[in-house]
N, C-alpha and C positions, 0 to 999 in steps of 0.2 A: 061517586063523589070522589075516589082516587082517579077516575077518568079525567074530571074536571082538573085536577090539579095538575095531572101529567100533561094535560092540552095547555094550560095557561103558561107552564114553562116547559119549552121545548127542551131546554139544554138537560133537563134532570129525567134519568130513566132509571127504570128498574131491571135491572141486569143480573143482580147478584144476590138473588133470594130475599127480596125487599130492601136491599142495602141502598141509601140514598147518595148517589153518585153524581157531583156534578163535573161536566167536562169543560167548563168555562170557569176559570179560576176567579173572573170578576163578578160573577153572579152568585147569590145567596146560594147555599146548601151546607152539607154536613161535612164533606169529604169532597177533596179536589184531586185530579188525577197526578198533580205535580207532587203530593206530599210522599208517596212511596219512593218516588226518585230521591227525594232529600234524605230520607231513611237509609236508601241504598248508599247515597253520596256519603252520608254520615259513618255507617258500617264500612264502607272501603276507607276512610280516612283513618277509622279506627284500626283498621286491620293493618293498614300502612305503619301507624304509629308504635303498632303491636311489634311488626317485622322490625322496625327500627331500633326499638328497645331490647329486642333480642338480639339485633346484631351488634350492639354496642356492650351488652354484657357478654356476649360470647368472645368480643376482642378483648374487654378487660379481662376474663378469666385467662385468656391466652397471654396475656401482657403480665400476668400475675405468675402464672406458671413458668413463664421465662424468667421473671425475676427471681422467683424460687430456686430454679434451677443455677442461675448464674451466681447467687450467694453462695448455695451449697457449696459450687464449684471453688469460689474465692476462698471460702472458709477451710476447703480442705487444703488447697495450696497453702493457705497462710500456716495452717498447721504441720504441713510438712516442713516449712522453710522458716516457722518461727524462730528457731534458734541460731539461725544461719549467721545472724550479725556478732552472735556472742563466740560462737565456734570460731569463726574466721578471725577473731581478735586474740582468741586462745591460743589458735596455732602459732601467734608470734612467741609467747611465752613458752610452747613445746618447742621451737626453733631454737631457743634461748636455754632451755633444758639439754637439749641434744649437745650444744656447745660447751656446756657445763660438765657434762657427762665425759666429752673428749678431754676435756682440761683437766679433770679429777684422774684418768687414768695417766695424763703424760707429765705431771709434775708432782713432788713431793712437799710441796710449800703448803702447810696446813692454813695459813693465813690467808695466802690468794684464795685459795678453795673456797674457803669460810666467806669470804668477800664475795665471791662468784655466785656462788649458793645463795647469799643474802641479796643480791643485785636480781636473781630471778624471782626470789618469793616478794621482794618489793613490786616487780613488774608485774607479776600475778594478781597481788593486792590491788594495784592502783588501775589494771585492765579490766577487774570486776567492780572496782568503785565506779569507773567511769560509765559502767553499764547499770550501776543504781543498784548495787550489792552494797550492803552496810553491814557491819559488825554489831552485834548487840552488845553492850555494855552490863554485866551482870554482877560481878563480883562487887560486894557490899552495898548492893541494893535490895530494896524490900522483895521477898519472894512474891510474885505475882503470878497466878495459875494461867493467865493470858499470854506468858511470855515465858514461861520457866516449866520445866518437867524435873519434877522433885526424884532423883534417883535414890538418895538416903538423906536421914536426918542425922546429925552427929549433935552431942552438946556443944553450946555455944562456947568458946574461949572467953569472952567478955559479955557481960549483960546486954550492952549496946547492939550484940550481933544476934540477937535473939529474933527468929522470924526473918533475918536477912541471908542471902547467899553468902556463903563461906567460900566455897571452891566451884569452879566451872569445868564439868568434865568434857563436855562439847559443847563448843560455842554455837549460840545462834545468830540468825541472819536475817535483815530484811532485805526486800527487794523493792524498791522505790516506795519505801515506807510500810509494806505489807510484810509479815512475817511469813519467812519461807520455811525457816526451822527453828523449832525450838529449841532454846538452851536447856543442856541437861546438867542439873545442878547439884550442889550438896548444899542442903540449908540448915541452920543453927536453931537449935531447940533450947 
């Protein structure tokens, strides 16, 4: 009976252990010779996509690594020169201090010496203010643990000064509205 079927359809042959392979893709049958070629093309296409994605991944990782190195280098350079602007501004004040020192040794007029030193102090304060440094006002304000460091407590001279700052031992400072040094104060109890 198998011989009759083979004879009726000459394009169907039994070459692979009973597997029905059709050599003509237009004729009826269970498998065509072109199907394995389609699977190989699909496999090649998928392998090409994998290679392309792997290449993109490697390039992205290399780009990220370069970015990380570049930002680390920039951060290090920034840390080394972060205070440069302030130091350069303070060098002018240092020059004024040197000139004032020469004047102190050259004249005995106390009023002129005092005036010169006051000018140097004012220039130092204005230079620091221009860089964002601001002195903290603490005397006669409520004691605040976020801004003040209590050195000691003394009896308040008046009842309204209880829990308030009576004296300032070390002045506190802000830099751009952020505390850079706490005020060391004496608090009334």
